DSSP file (Angstrom, degrees, kcal/mol; ACC not computed):
  #  RESIDUE AA STRUCTURE BP1 BP2  ACC     N-H-->O    O-->H-N    N-H-->O    O-->H-N    TCO  KAPPA ALPHA  PHI   PSI    X-CA   Y-CA   Z-CA
    1    1 A X              0   0    0      0, 0.0    56,-0.5     0, 0.0     2,-0.3   0.000 360.0 360.0 360.0 150.6  -95.4  147.4   44.2
    2    2 A X    >   -     0   0    0     54,-0.1     3,-1.6     1,-0.1     4,-0.3  -0.785 360.0-105.2-120.3 164.8  -92.6  149.8   45.1
    3    3 A X  G >  S+     0   0    0     -2,-0.3     3,-1.7     1,-0.3    26,-0.1   0.876 118.1  59.4 -56.8 -39.7  -88.8  149.7   44.6
    4    4 A X  G 3  S+     0   0    0      1,-0.3    -1,-0.3    25,-0.1     7,-0.0   0.651  95.5  64.7 -68.5 -12.8  -88.2  148.8   48.2
    5    5 A X  G <  S+     0   0    0     -3,-1.6    -1,-0.3     2,-0.1    -2,-0.2   0.580  83.1  99.6 -82.9 -10.3  -90.3  145.7   47.9
    6    6 A X  S <  S-     0   0    0     -3,-1.7     2,-0.1    -4,-0.3    -3,-0.0  -0.475  75.5-120.2 -79.9 147.2  -87.9  144.1   45.4
    7    7 A X     >  -     0   0    0     -2,-0.2     4,-2.6     1,-0.1     5,-0.2  -0.379  31.5-104.7 -75.5 162.7  -85.3  141.5   46.4
    8    8 A X  H  > S+     0   0    0      1,-0.2     4,-2.1     2,-0.2     5,-0.1   0.875 123.1  51.0 -57.4 -37.5  -81.6  142.3   45.9
    9    9 A X  H  > S+     0   0    0      2,-0.2     4,-2.3     1,-0.2    -1,-0.2   0.916 111.1  47.2 -67.0 -42.3  -81.5  139.9   42.9
   10   10 A X  H  > S+     0   0    0      1,-0.2     4,-2.8     2,-0.2    -2,-0.2   0.889 110.4  53.7 -64.8 -38.2  -84.6  141.6   41.3
   11   11 A X  H  X S+     0   0    0     -4,-2.6     4,-2.4     2,-0.2    -2,-0.2   0.905 109.2  48.0 -63.4 -42.2  -83.0  145.0   42.0
   12   12 A X  H  X S+     0   0    0     -4,-2.1     4,-2.1     2,-0.2    -2,-0.2   0.921 113.6  47.1 -63.5 -44.3  -79.8  143.9   40.2
   13   13 A X  H  X S+     0   0    0     -4,-2.3     4,-2.2     2,-0.2    -2,-0.2   0.906 112.0  50.5 -64.5 -41.5  -81.8  142.5   37.2
   14   14 A X  H  X S+     0   0    0     -4,-2.8     4,-2.7     1,-0.2    -2,-0.2   0.924 110.2  49.5 -62.1 -45.3  -84.0  145.6   37.0
   15   15 A X  H  X>S+     0   0    0     -4,-2.4     5,-2.4     1,-0.2     4,-1.3   0.899 109.8  51.8 -61.6 -41.2  -80.9  147.9   37.0
   16   16 A X  H  <5S+     0   0    0     -4,-2.1     3,-0.2     1,-0.2    -1,-0.2   0.923 114.0  42.3 -62.5 -45.2  -79.3  145.9   34.3
   17   17 A X  H  <5S+     0   0    0     -4,-2.2    -2,-0.2     1,-0.2    -1,-0.2   0.882 115.5  49.7 -69.3 -38.1  -82.4  146.1   32.1
   18   18 A X  H  <5S-     0   0    0     -4,-2.7    -1,-0.2    -5,-0.2    -2,-0.2   0.632 112.4-117.0 -78.4 -13.6  -83.0  149.8   32.8
   19   19 A X  T  <5S+     0   0    0     -4,-1.3     2,-0.2     1,-0.3    -3,-0.2   0.848  79.2  96.5  81.2  34.5  -79.4  150.8   32.1
   20   20 A X  S   <S-     0   0    0     -5,-2.4    -1,-0.3    -6,-0.1     2,-0.3  -0.743  75.4 -89.1-136.6-172.7  -78.4  152.0   35.5
   21   21 A X     >  -     0   0    0     -2,-0.2     4,-1.7     1,-0.1     5,-0.1  -0.735  21.3-127.5-104.9 154.3  -76.7  150.5   38.5
   22   22 A X  H  > S+     0   0    0     -2,-0.3     4,-2.2     1,-0.2     5,-0.2   0.842 112.5  59.1 -63.8 -32.7  -78.2  148.6   41.4
   23   23 A X  H  > S+     0   0    0      2,-0.2     4,-2.1     1,-0.2    -1,-0.2   0.899 102.1  53.1 -62.9 -40.2  -76.3  151.1   43.7
   24   24 A X  H  > S+     0   0    0      1,-0.2     4,-1.8     2,-0.2    -1,-0.2   0.922 110.0  47.4 -60.6 -44.6  -78.2  154.0   42.1
   25   25 A X  H  X S+     0   0    0     -4,-1.7     4,-2.4     1,-0.2    -1,-0.2   0.864 109.0  54.2 -67.1 -35.0  -81.5  152.3   42.8
   26   26 A X  H  X S+     0   0    0     -4,-2.2     4,-2.2     2,-0.2    -1,-0.2   0.874 106.7  52.2 -65.5 -35.7  -80.5  151.6   46.4
   27   27 A X  H  X>S+     0   0    0     -4,-2.1     5,-1.7     2,-0.2     6,-1.3   0.880 109.3  50.0 -65.3 -37.7  -79.8  155.3   46.8
   28   28 A X  H ><5S+     0   0    0     -4,-1.8     3,-0.7     4,-0.2    -2,-0.2   0.924 110.2  50.0 -65.3 -44.3  -83.3  156.0   45.5
   29   29 A X  H 3<5S+     0   0    0     -4,-2.4    -2,-0.2     1,-0.2    -1,-0.2   0.892 111.5  48.2 -61.6 -40.7  -84.8  153.6   47.9
   30   30 A X  H 3<5S-     0   0    0     -4,-2.2    -1,-0.2    -5,-0.1    -2,-0.2   0.621 114.6-116.6 -77.6 -11.6  -82.9  155.1   50.9
   31   31 A X  T <<5S+     0   0    0     -4,-0.8    -3,-0.2    -3,-0.7    -2,-0.1   0.502  83.6 117.7  91.1   4.0  -84.0  158.6   49.8
   32   32 A X  S   <S+     0   0    0     -5,-1.7     2,-0.3    -6,-0.2    -4,-0.2   0.807  83.3  15.3 -73.6 -28.7  -80.4  159.8   49.2
   33   33 A X  S    S-     0   0    0     -6,-1.3    -2,-0.3    -9,-0.1     2,-0.3  -0.914  71.0-137.2-138.6 164.0  -81.2  160.5   45.5
   34   34 A X        -     0   0    0     -2,-0.3     2,-0.4    -3,-0.1    28,-0.1  -0.763  22.9-112.9-116.1 167.5  -84.3  160.8   43.3
   35   35 A X        -     0   0    0     26,-0.8    28,-0.2    -2,-0.3     2,-0.0  -0.831  26.9-125.3 -99.2 138.7  -85.0  159.4   39.9
   36   36 A X     >  -     0   0    0     -2,-0.4     4,-2.4     1,-0.1     5,-0.2  -0.336  30.4-107.8 -69.6 164.1  -85.4  161.8   36.9
   37   37 A X  H  > S+     0   0    0      1,-0.2     4,-1.8     2,-0.2     5,-0.1   0.880 121.1  52.3 -63.4 -36.5  -88.6  161.4   35.0
   38   38 A X  H  > S+     0   0    0      1,-0.2     4,-2.0     2,-0.2    -1,-0.2   0.909 111.0  45.9 -66.4 -41.8  -86.7  159.8   32.1
   39   39 A X  H  > S+     0   0    0      2,-0.2     4,-2.8     1,-0.2     5,-0.2   0.867 108.6  56.6 -69.3 -35.5  -85.1  157.2   34.4
   40   40 A X  H  X S+     0   0    0     -4,-2.4     4,-2.3     1,-0.2    -1,-0.2   0.895 107.9  48.4 -61.7 -39.2  -88.5  156.6   36.1
   41   41 A X  H  X S+     0   0    0     -4,-1.8     4,-2.4     2,-0.2    -2,-0.2   0.919 112.0  48.9 -65.7 -43.5  -89.9  155.7   32.7
   42   42 A X  H  X S+     0   0    0     -4,-2.0     4,-2.3     1,-0.2    -2,-0.2   0.903 112.6  47.6 -63.2 -41.0  -87.0  153.4   31.9
   43   43 A X  H  X S+     0   0    0     -4,-2.8     4,-2.2     2,-0.2    -1,-0.2   0.903 110.8  51.9 -67.2 -41.0  -87.3  151.7   35.3
   44   44 A X  H  X S+     0   0    0     -4,-2.3     4,-1.0    -5,-0.2    12,-0.3   0.927 113.3  43.9 -60.9 -45.3  -91.1  151.3   34.8
   45   45 A X  H  < S+     0   0    0     -4,-2.4     4,-0.5     1,-0.2     3,-0.3   0.875 112.7  52.2 -68.0 -37.8  -90.6  149.7   31.4
   46   46 A X  H >X S+     0   0    0     -4,-2.3     3,-1.3     1,-0.2     4,-0.5   0.861 102.1  60.3 -66.7 -35.4  -87.7  147.5   32.6
   47   47 A X  H >< S+     0   0    0     -4,-2.2     7,-2.0     1,-0.3     3,-0.9   0.833  97.8  58.9 -62.8 -31.8  -89.9  146.2   35.5
   48   48 A X  T 3< S+     0   0    0     -4,-1.0    -1,-0.3    -3,-0.3    -2,-0.2   0.718 103.0  53.9 -69.1 -19.7  -92.4  144.8   33.0
   49   49 A X  T <4 S+     0   0    0     -3,-1.3    -1,-0.2    -4,-0.5    -2,-0.2   0.550  86.4 105.8 -91.5  -9.3  -89.5  142.7   31.5
   50   50 A X  S << S-     0   0    0     -3,-0.9     2,-0.5    -4,-0.5     4,-0.1  -0.327  78.6-102.2 -69.2 153.4  -88.6  141.1   34.8
   51   51 A X  S    S+     0   0    0      1,-0.2     2,-0.1     2,-0.1    -2,-0.1  -0.984 117.0  30.9-115.7 118.9  -89.5  137.5   35.5
   52   52 A X  S    S-     0   0    0     -2,-0.5    -1,-0.2    -4,-0.1    -2,-0.1   0.643 116.1-112.2 -69.1 154.9  -91.8  137.3   37.4
   53   53 A X        -     0   0    0     -2,-0.1     2,-0.4    -4,-0.1    -5,-0.2  -0.270  31.5-155.0 -61.4 137.3  -93.2  140.6   36.0
   54   54 A X        -     0   0    0     -7,-2.0     2,-0.8    -8,-0.1    -4,-0.2  -0.939   7.5-141.9-117.6 136.4  -93.2  143.5   38.4
   55   55 A X        +     0   0    0     -2,-0.4     2,-0.4    -7,-0.1   -11,-0.1  -0.862  29.1 165.6-102.3 106.1  -95.6  146.4   38.2
   56   56 A X        -     0   0    0     -2,-0.8     2,-0.4   -12,-0.3   -54,-0.1  -0.939  24.6-143.6-114.4 141.9  -93.8  149.7   39.2
   57   57 A X    >>  -     0   0    0    -56,-0.5     3,-1.1    -2,-0.4     4,-0.7  -0.893  11.0-142.0-109.4 135.9  -95.4  153.1   38.4
   58   58 A X  H >> S+     0   0    0     -2,-0.4     4,-1.5     1,-0.3     3,-0.8   0.811 101.8  65.2 -61.8 -29.5  -93.4  156.1   37.3
   59   59 A X  H 34 S+     0   0    0      1,-0.2    -1,-0.3     6,-0.2     7,-0.2   0.794 100.5  50.4 -64.8 -27.8  -95.7  158.2   39.4
   60   60 A X  H <4 S+     0   0    0     -3,-1.1    -1,-0.2     1,-0.2    -2,-0.2   0.669 114.5  43.8 -81.3 -17.6  -94.4  156.5   42.6
   61   61 A X  H << S+     0   0    0     -3,-0.8   -26,-0.8    -4,-0.7     2,-0.4   0.618 114.6  42.6-104.0 -15.7  -90.8  157.1   41.6
   62   62 A X     X  -     0   0    0     -4,-1.5     4,-1.5     1,-0.1    -1,-0.2  -0.994  61.3-149.4-139.4 129.9  -90.8  160.7   40.4
   63   63 A X  H  > S+     0   0    0     -2,-0.4     4,-1.0     1,-0.2    -1,-0.1   0.859 100.5  54.7 -65.5 -36.2  -92.5  163.7   41.9
   64   64 A X  H  4 S+     0   0    0      1,-0.2     3,-0.4     2,-0.2     4,-0.4   0.890 108.4  48.1 -64.6 -39.6  -92.9  165.4   38.5
   65   65 A X  H >4 S+     0   0    0     -7,-0.2     3,-0.6     1,-0.2    -1,-0.2   0.821 103.9  62.7 -69.2 -30.6  -94.7  162.3   37.1
   66   66 A X  H 3< S+     0   0    0     -4,-1.5    -1,-0.2     1,-0.2    -2,-0.2   0.808 112.6  34.5 -65.9 -29.4  -97.0  162.2   40.2
   67   67 A X  T 3< S+     0   0    0     -4,-1.0     2,-0.4    -3,-0.4    -1,-0.2   0.363  89.9 119.8-105.7   4.3  -98.4  165.6   39.3
   68   68 A X    <>  -     0   0    0     -3,-0.6     4,-1.9    -4,-0.4     5,-0.2  -0.567  52.6-154.5 -77.0 125.0  -98.3  165.3   35.5
   69   69 A X  H  > S+     0   0    0     -2,-0.4     4,-2.5     1,-0.2     5,-0.2   0.876  95.5  53.9 -63.7 -38.0 -101.7  165.5   33.9
   70   70 A X  H  > S+     0   0    0      2,-0.2     4,-2.2     1,-0.2    -1,-0.2   0.912 107.5  49.5 -65.0 -43.1 -100.5  163.5   30.9
   71   71 A X  H  > S+     0   0    0      1,-0.2     4,-1.2     2,-0.2    -1,-0.2   0.904 112.5  48.2 -62.9 -41.5  -99.3  160.6   33.1
   72   72 A X  H  X S+     0   0    0     -4,-1.9     4,-0.7     1,-0.2     3,-0.3   0.908 111.0  50.4 -64.7 -41.7 -102.7  160.6   34.9
   73   73 A X  H >< S+     0   0    0     -4,-2.5     3,-0.6     1,-0.2    -2,-0.2   0.867 107.3  54.3 -65.5 -35.7 -104.6  160.6   31.7
   74   74 A X  H 3< S+     0   0    0     -4,-2.2    -1,-0.2     1,-0.2    -2,-0.2   0.793 101.8  58.6 -69.2 -27.5 -102.5  157.7   30.3
   75   75 A X  H 3<        0   0    0     -4,-1.2    -1,-0.2    -3,-0.3    -2,-0.2   0.713 360.0 360.0 -73.9 -20.9 -103.3  155.5   33.4
   76   76 A X    <<        0   0    0     -4,-0.7    -1,-0.2    -3,-0.6    -2,-0.2   0.482 360.0 360.0 -78.4 360.0 -107.1  155.8   32.7
């Protein structure tokens, strides 16, 4: 699942749990801004706490995480 697949209500709940704003996540979805690796980790962990649980991967939200050997090794 990707950020753009979330409903507006899920996006608000995710932002609240992750400690950011829904507007910030909407900017990420539209491509106006990117997520730092630290924020991508926070968003990934927050998504697991949503009801129903949502699976977001930090590698899909941050270019640095996408090429990180450690992140790839942890997924295996």
